[in-house]
SEVEX-991787 format. One record per residue: residue in one letter; x, y negated, z negated of N, C-alpha, C in turn. Coordinates in steps of 0.1 Angstrom, whole numbers, plus 5000, padded with zeros to 4 digits. Each point is the difference from the previous one (the first is absolute). Last residue first. Layout:
<recs>
AXYZXYZXYZ...
</recs>
This chain:
<recs>
W902421968661499549935010501149955010R498850414961501049915007499249935011R498450264951499849985014501149895006E499150374954500549885006499750005015L499050364969499049915003500549885008R502950374986498850065006499049905004K504149884978500350075013498750055007R499749814957500549905008500350065014L498750294966498949925004500449895010W503350284981499150075010498949925005I502949824967500650015013499250075010A498449984956500049875006500750005013I500050394975498649975006499949875006G504150124978499850085013498649985005N500949804959500749935010499950075014M498050214963499449885003500649915011S502150404984498850035007499249885004I503849964972500550045014498750025008L499249924955500549885006500450035015F498650364973498949915002500549885008V503250304986499250065010498849915004L502849874964500649995013499250055011L498650084957499749865003500749975014V500750424982498649995003499849865005M504250084982499850085013498649985005I500949834957500649915010499950075014A498750264964499049895002500549905010A502950344987498950065007499049905004S503549874971500550015014499050065009T499049974954500149875006500550015014R499650404976498849955005500049855004E504050214985499550075011498749945004V501749834961500949965012499450065012F498250124958499449895007500849945011A501650354971499050055010499349895007R503049914964500750035012499050055011E498749674959500150145003500650025014P499049564980501350064996500150155004S497349575025499850114990501350074998D499149655033500449944987499950114989A498750075045501449985001500549954986W495450075006500650124999501649985000L497149635007500050064987500650134998F500049795043500749914990500050064985I497550205035501450035002500949924989Q495449915002500250134994501450045001V498849605022500149984985500250144993P499450005047501249954996500249974985L495850195015501150095002501449934997V495649824974500350035015501350075001T495749954961501349965004500350035014A495349924965500850075010501449955001S494649964977501449974998500850105009D495249855016500650084991501549974998T496949795032500049954987500550084989I499650125047500949895000500049934986G498850535004499649885006500949894998T500950444983498850045009499549875007P504950194975499049915001499050045010V502950334968500049955014498849895001D502750104953498950035009500149955013V503449904969499950145001499050045010I503249554990498750045004500050165002F502949564978500150145001498650065003A501649505015499550084990500250145003V501049605026501150074996499650094988M497749635025499850135006501250104996G499249514989499750104991499850145005I501249565021498650014997499750124991M504449915016499649884994498550004995L502050355026500550014986499549874992L499250035046499150094993500450014985P502849765031498749934998499050074992A504350225011500049884991498749934999T500650385030500050034986499849884991E499350205056500349894990499850054986G499350235043501350034994500349894989L496050005028500050134993501350014992A499349625027499250004988500150124992Q502049985043500749914990499450004987A497650215034501250084996500949934991L496449765018499550104990501250104996G500849685035499849944986499650094989I500450175044501449964994499849944987I496050095024500650124994501449974994A497849645021499350044989500650134993G501749845042500449914988499250044987T498850245039501450024997500549924988L495749925018500150134992501450034996M499449635028499449974986500150124992G501350055045501049924992499549974987P497050215029501150094997501149924992M496149755014499850094989501250094997A499049665036501049974990500050104988L496850015036501450015006501049994990P495549944985500250145005501450025006I498849554988500350094988500150145005V499049685034501349974993500350114990H495750035023501250035009501349974992H495449974980500050105011501350035008L499549664965499650134994500050115010I501249555013500950054990499750144995M497249785032501350025006501050064990Q495749864985500050135007501350045007M499749584978499950114990499950135007K500049615027501350024994500050124989S496450035039500349904991501450034993A498550155051500150054986500349874991G499750025050498949964992500050034985M503350085037498850085003498849964991G504349794995499549975014498750085003L502450084959499249875000499549965014A502650394998498850024991499249875000A504249995022499050085007498750014993E503649784979499549925010498950085009R502450234966499249904994499249925011I503350295015498850084994499049904994S504249835015499150035011498750084996P503849904970498949905001499150015012P502550424974500349905010498849905001V501950264956498950015009500149895011A502950024962500450085011499050035010K499349764960500749925009500450085012I497950214965499049925006500749915011A502750284971499150085009499049915009A502649794965500950045012499250085010R497749894961500249885008501050035012S499450334968498749985007500249885009S503550104971499950105011498749985008I500649724963501049975009499950105012I497050064964499849885007501049975011I500650364970498950035010499749885008T503349954966500450095010499050035011P498949734962500949945010500550085010L497150214966499349905009501149935009T501150314963500050045014499449915010M500249924952501350025005500150045015L495849934976500849875001501350025006T497750384991499449935011500649875001L501250264964500650055013499449945012V498049914958501449945001500750045012L495850184994499949855001501349945001G499650464990499749975014500049865003G500650144956501250035007499749975015V496449964971500949894998501350025008L496950355002499449885005500949884999P501150434981500349995014499449875006I501450024948499050065008500349985015S502349844956500350135005498850075007R498649604970501350045004500050145006P495649654999500850104993501450025006M497549525004499950145006500850104991G499249484997499850104989499850145005F500949545022498850085001499750104990F504149744996498949915003498750075001N503950264991499849904990498949905002L500950375032499950044986499749904990F500449895047499050114999499950054985I503149635010498649975005499150124997A504750014986499349874996498649995004L502450385013499950004986499449874995G500950045046498950104997499849994984L503849775016498849935004498850084997L504150204992499849894990498749925004G501450325031499550074987499849904989F501749855041498750045002499450074987I504549915001499349874999498550025002V503250355007499649994985499349864998S501750145043498750054997499649984985P503049665031500250124992498650054995V500249695044500049994986500250134993A499549905048501450024994500049994986A496149935026500450135005501450034993L498049574995499550104991500450145003N501249645028500850004988499550114990N497749925041501250065002500950014988I495949774996499750155002501350075003N500249544996499850074986499750145002V500449735039501350004993499950084987E496149915024500850105006501350024994I497149674985499550134997500850105006F501049555009500350034986499550144997D498949855042501550024999500450034986T495649875007500250145005501550035000I498949564987499450104991500250155004K501449635028500850014988499550114990N498350065049500349874993500950044988R497150245043501449994996500349864994K495350304999500749905007501449994995A496750444998500649904993500749905009Y497750415016499149894996500849874994E502050435016499049975009499249874997E503850194974500450015014499049955010L499350014952501249925002500450015015Y496350254985499749874998501249915004V500450475001499249955011499749864998A502450204966500849995012499249955012A497850084958500949894999500949985013A497150374998499349885000500949875000V501950434993499749985014499149875002G501350114956501249985007499649975015I496650144971500549874996501149965009P498550455004499049905006500449854997F502950344981499950005015499049915006S500750054951501149935007499850005015L497050224968500049864998501049935010I499450485000498749945002500049854999L504050254992499550005014498849935002T501550054955500949915008499549995015V497950314972499649874996500849905008S501350445005498749985006499449864996L504150144980500149965015498749985007T499950154955500749865000500149955015L498650454992498949904996500549865001L503250345008499050005011498849904997S503350084967500649925011499050005012G498850254962500149864996500549915012V500050475005498749955000499949854997L504150214994499750005015498649955001A501550064957500749895006499749995015G498350374976499449874995500649885006L501950435010498649985006499449874995I504450224990499949875007498649975005G502150314955499750005015499849855005A501850344954499949865006499750025015L501150354966498649975002499749875007E504450164988499550115008498549985002P502449674974500450015014499450115008E498049744956500750125004500350015014S497449654984501349994993500850125002S496549845037500050074988501449974994D496249865045501249994992500050074987G496850195037500449864997501350004993A498450405035499849954986500549855000T500350315039498650014995499849954986F504250035026499049945009498750004995L503750204976500549875004499049925009T499250454985499749904990500549865004T501050405024498749945004499649904990N504550275013499549914989498849925005F502250505014499849875005499349924989K503050384981498949995009499949865005R503850354975499649875004498950025009K501650354959500249965014499549865002I500750454962500149855002500249985015Q499950434979498949944994500149845001N503050425011499149935011498849944995N503750204974498850075001499149955011D504349804991500250145002498750085001V499749544991500650025013500250155003W498649874957498949995009500550025015T503250004966499250124999498749995009Q502949634998500750105007499150144999V498649624975499849995014500650115009W500950004954498550035003499749985014A504349854985499950155001498650055002Q500749544996500650055013500050155001Q498649804959499049985011500550055014K503050014964498950104998499049985011D503549684998500450135004498950114999N498349495006501050074992500450145005M497749535024500050154998501150064992R499149545016499750024986499850154998G502849885041499249904994499850034985T502150255041499450054988499149904993F501950095051499749894991499250064988P503850275032498549974997499849894991E504150115033499949974986498549964997A501050165042501350044994499949974984D495350085025501149915001501350064993S495550205000500850045012501249905002L496749934966500850134997500950045012S496749624993501449985002500950124998K495149994995500349955013501549985003Y498550124956499850115009500449965015Y500049664966501150104998499950115011T496549684998501349945004501150104999D495950144982499949995015501249945006L499750024953500250145007499949995014D499049614977501550034998500350145006D495549845001500949945010501450024998D496250374987500349874996501149935010A496650385018501249994991500249864996I495450305015500949895004501149984989V497550485010499849874992501049905005W497650485017501149915003499849874994F498050504984499749875006501449935002K497450504989501249945003499849865007Q496850304963500249955013501449945002T496250294967501449965001500349985014T495049974972500950075009501449954998G496149814979500150134995501050095008I497849605025500150004986500050144995L499249885045501450024997500250014985D495949875022500150154998501450034997P498549555011499950044985500250154998N501349635038499850155000499950044985K500449545010499450055013499750154999T502149814964498749935001499350045013I504450144992499150074992498649955000V503549785024499850135006499050084991A501249564986499350005013499850145005Q502649964962498749964997499150005013L504650065004499450124995498649974997K502649635013499750105011499450124996Y501149714966498949945008499850085012S503650114973498850034993498849955007A504449905015499750145003498550044994G502549574996498950015009499650155003V503749864973498749984992498950025010S504550265012499549865000498650004992V504450324990498750005008499349874999M503950094976500450035014498950025009G499949914952500249885007500350035015Y499550344966498849955005500149885009L503950184981499450095009498749955005A502349754968500749995012499450105011R498250024956499749865006500749995014R501250374974498750025006499549875006D504149994978500150085012498650025007R500349784959500649915009500050085014R498650234962499049905004500549915012K501750524992500149864994499049905006K500350465017499449984986500149864995V500750365045500049854997499249984987T500450425023501149974991500149854996P496750215031499750014987501249974990F498349905050501349974993499750024985Q496450095029501150035009501449994993E496149894977500050145002501250045009K499149544991500550074988500150155002L498149745034501449974999500650074988A495350025005500750085011501549985000N497449754969500050154997500650075011R499249565009501150014990500250154996I496349885027501449995008501250024990V495649994981500250115010501350005006K498949624975500450124992500150125008T498449615021501449994996500550124992Y495449945011500750065010501649994998N495349964973501449984996500850085011A494949745003500750134998501549974999Q496349685010500650014986500750124997M497749925042500949894998500750004986F496750325012501350025008500949894998A495849984979500850104994501250035007D496749705016500949944990500950104993P496650125033501249945006501049954990N496350414994500349864995501349955006S498550455006499049915007500149854997V502550364979500549985013499149915008D501050054946498950005009500449965014D503250044964498950074995498950025010I505449945000498949965008498850084994G505050004987498949934992498849965008L504850215007499349895008499049934992V502050394982501049895001499449875007D497350394996500449964987501049894999N498850215041499149904996500249954985D503750185036499350054989499049884995L503350105041498949904998499050054989K505450075014498850074994498949914997L504349975036499249934990498950104996E505049995024498950094999499249954988L503249715036499850054986498950095001Q503549715035499050104999500050064986V501649505021500450134993498850094998Y501849565036499050064991500550134994T501649495026500250134995498950054991Q500049675045499850004986500450144995T500549655047499950134994500049994985F500649625027498950075007499850144995A503649704985498749974994498850075007G504650025015499750094990498649984993V501949715034499450125006499750104989G502249564995498650014998499450135005K504749865001499650004986498550024998S502050015043500750104992499549994985I498449695031499550135003500650104991I501549554998498750014995499550145002E504349915016499949984985498650034995T500749985046500550124995500050004985F498649615023499050115002500650134993L502949635001498949974991498950125001I503850025028500450024986498749984991L499449905045500250154998500450034986L499749555013498750064999500150164998A504049765007499349964987498750064998F502050055042500850084990499449984986V498449745036499550145001500750094989G501649565004498649994996499450154999V504349945018500049984985498650004995C500450025047500650124993500050004985V498949615026498850105001500650134993S503249675003499049954991498850105000A503550075031500450044986499049954990I499249895045499950154998500450034986G500649555011498650055000499850144997F504449855007499549944987498550044999A502050095041500550104990499549954986K499049715036499350125001500450114990F502549605002498649974996499150135000R504350035018500149994985498749974995R500350005046500250144994500050004985E499949595022498750075002500150144994A503949755002499149944989498650075001R503250115033500550054986499049954989Y499349835043499750145000500350064987R501449565009498650024997499550145000K504649925008499649964987498550014997K501550085043500550114992499749974985L499149665032499150115002500450124990S503149645004498749964993498950115000N503950085024500450004985498749974993Q499849955046500050144996500350024985V500149565018498750055001499950154996I504349805004499249944988498650055000Q502750135036500450064987499349954988T499349805042499450135000500350074987T502149595007498549984998499350145000T504549995012499949974986498649984996L501050085045500250124991499849974986E499749635030498950095002500250144991T503649695002498849954992498950085001T503750135025500350014986498849954991N499849955046499950134997500150034985S501049575017498650035001499750144996N504449865003499449954990498550024998S502450145039500450084988499449954988M499549755038499350125002500250094987
</recs>
């Protein structure tokens, strides 16, 4: 009896010890999972903090208030009814005269060049637009807020720091800035140029509008081509194709293409669309064709999964009511599978929006100033614009690079959010 109790006690202890080990292992596994999530969230917080802290300054631009004498003798506008006269007027000299009058002690040529360089070359274009719109200003003296150069902009934004970033600003230029600060002649305004202008070699004049329009045109071509082709391929493979070695080979290659590096599609586009067909470089049409090849596997795979999710009973009911197979597919299967198809298409387009490598291969890395108006105009896209600005030596482009990344992230998050909303809004449960 004693031996039986001892054996039973020993067995109970063994089971309890085993359960304790299992529970400890489960707690460790759970702790590792929570730690992994925390590390991922922490890394994202660091990334977003770094991007936002560097890019938030690009949404404002420094302006300097100058008293401009719009003397016609200096401007040289002979006929106000002639538009060419306004284009040929000497607006730069008007701005420089205002700087010389405010700082009359600046006599040396080098110092004057430094003084003139504190105002952006784009200030004359802004003044031209104002005078062209209001010719009555000629002959008067007006106070204008002119756009500052990127070096002055960077320095003024860092004045509140413990150690302001002087960059290429010498002591005299810093003293002139302090004069403007004391006289309330310098301030920061919202940088509308960032959203209304194309690329420029001057950071204070550079904007993302051209890249945004190029991205939208490229994605439009991608959507128009990839979605119907991807859905048609998915319908054929799921509803019509017989199971044999050929269809198995096609399915394996579709799955493999989804994992191919995007630069390979760029090389394919370079070989086919540019070298073989002779299409122009750096246009949204070619970019859209290349991204179509890249997004097709994603759309086909997601569309096939959505079609498989439709219950067979719906197909059988439609066929039982006398519908043909095509009517069953078009009127019942595709409408019910459409939420999953749209989700896959949006995710594929979001992936295409952030691609850079395939577009670099087809020449969409060109310096484009004008905003494109069609799919055959020279253009660049937002990721490539970020790549170009990140390679620029001017410090002010660091702000604009981070700001462009913020805009790109907003689009990517919005597209993924729309995909989730569509899936929740349109999906049906059986």
